[in-house]
N, C-alpha and C positions, 0 to 999 in steps of 0.2 A: 493661609491663618486653616487654621481646623474647625471646626461647630464646635466653635459651644453649647448643646443639650442640655431641656432635663432634662431625664430620662425614667425618674421614678419621681415622687410627690405620694406623701400622704393625702392626699386629698381632688388632685388633680390629676384627670386622668390622658397622657400623649399619644396615641395612636400616627406615630410616625412614619412606622412601613407602610400606613397605605395611603399614605399622600409621597403621588409625584414634588417631585424634585425640578427646579427653574433657577434656572440662574438671569443672575438682573445687574446693574453698574450701580455703584454709592461713590460715588468722584470721581466717578474714568474707573472703581477700583472692579472688573470683578469682579461677583460670588455667588454660592445657591443660595435659597430655604425652599424650604416651599409649602409650592400653588395652595394659598388660600391664605397665606397663615396669616399675621400681620403684619407689614413692612417691621416697624419697630423689633419684633420679634426675632427677625430675618436680620439684622439688622444688630439685634442685640450679639447674638450667637453664634453670628462671626467674629465679632469686639470690636465692638462700635457705640461710643460710647456718646458721642455729640452730636445734637442730628440740626440747632441752630444756635446764632447767635442773637440777642436780645441787640434793637435801634438803640435802648441807648445806651445804658452802660456795658455796647456789648463784651458781654455775656454768656458762660457759653451750660444750651438747656439738652438734657435729652429721659429716657426714658422715664415718666414719673406715676402719673394714675393708670395711665393705662383703659376706657374707657373713656375715654372722648370726652374731658367734664376740663379741662386745662393746655391753654398751648404751645411745653412743650417738646412737647412729637413734632409740629409743626416743619413740615419740607417743602421741598421745590419733586412733586414726579410728571415724568414723564411733562415736562417745559409750567405747570401751575401748580403756584409757590400757598401756602399755606394748608398745605394736604398734613390734617391726622391721619399719621402711618401707626397708633394702637391702634387703629379702626377702619384703616384701606386693609385691603384680602391685596397682595401680595399675588401679582399675573408674571410671568414669564414675558426677560426682555423691556420690563419698568427699568426706565433713567433715575434715579431717589438725587440728590444733589441736596447735601449742606443750604439748609437757608440762613442765610447777612439779613438780617435787616426782618423791614414789612414785609420783607420776597412780591418786586416789582414782575406784574402778570409781562409776559417778553413779546412785545408786536411779533405776528405771523408775518411771516418773506413773501 
């Protein structure tokens, strides 16, 4: 999939050419993003719109506030549930997964 990025913005200055491109996985699919950008931004630029499914009514949620104040972007990152992906920096090799429900911490083996 081709990444869709904002290149020109009337207020914000994006300096993507100065950042390192890293690989990560989302639900088992390999994707690319810029090291240090929010995980949610990397997912969004790869076309991902659903980040979690709510526990009670099983409704989908995605990128919403982008400042860490809501719970729409909760995902499982490297086995840890309820990670606010809009304020968590992307690192090479991260394993990002759609979160369904409350996000149960997986026991260590």
